[in-house]
Structures are given as C-alpha cells and as structure tokens.
N, C-alpha and C positions, 0 to 999 in steps of 0.2 A: 579475501573479503566477505565470504559466505559467513564462517566465519564475525564477522564483524559485522555484519549485518541483524546476526544473531543477538553478540552483547547490544547493541543499540535493544534492542527488540525486550528485551530484557531489564531495562535503564525503564524503558517506554511503555511497552506492555504493548496498544493498540497505534499503528503507524498507517500515512495514505501514501502510496505509488508516490504521487508528486511531491513529498515531503525526505522520502527514500532516493530519491531522483537526487534534488537540493543535496544532502544534506552528503552526499556519495562524491558528487561532481563528477554526477552523470548521466546518460536523454533514458527515458521512463526504460522506453523498449528495451537498454540491455538494462539495465532493475529489474524491469519485471521478469523475465530469463530467468534470474538471480531466483528472483522469488519466488515461482513456480517451481523450480529445479530443489525449493527450500518448502514449499506446499509437499512436495513429489515422497519428499525426503520423512513426509511427518513434523517438519522445526515446527512451521506452520500453517495457520491457513486463513483463506479470505475471508471478511465479512460482508458479508449478505446486505446493504444496505440501500435509502429509499431515501428520496432528499422531498425531504417535506416537510420543506420552505416555499417551495413553491408546484405550479402543477407540474399533472403526471407529466407531462411533455416537453423534460425536463432541459436540458445544457444551453442553457442565455442565466443563467442566474451563476453570480462569483462561487457557490461551491462549485460547481457542477463539474472541476479542475479533481479537487476531491471526496470522491465519489468508489475507488478502490482502494479499501481498509489490511489491514494484513496483522491478524494478531500472532502470540507465538501461546501454539499451543500447550 
C-alpha cells in the first residue's frame, strides 16, 4: 500500500489527506498513520498551509477538511 501511495504522489505531486483516504477507500486516521510512516522515511513531507479564504478561526468553511496536504520530497 505504501508503494501505491508513493506512485500516486509521483502522478499528482500534492494531495490532501481527505483525497488520499477517498482514493484508497480507507478512513483518514488509517491513511494518516501511513503518511506519517512515509514522512518518517523521507518520501513525502507535510505542507503547512493556512486557509486564506475566511477568518483565522477556520473550520466553518467548505475548505476546512482540506487543510492537511502532503507532497513528494
């Protein structure tokens, strides 16, 4: 499964946690554990993004679930 995740990153470059979970038909907590393993091994990195579409107290807009993005190193 980790190899398939890396292959998807080679195609798309930057992917959100929620999109990965949907793509691989798994829950976000399981996907996040796999992503953390890939981060630890140096394959990918987590992007630190902030929502610029609404106030600083985010979580109310439709982009709130798209805050965890990862990219291939």
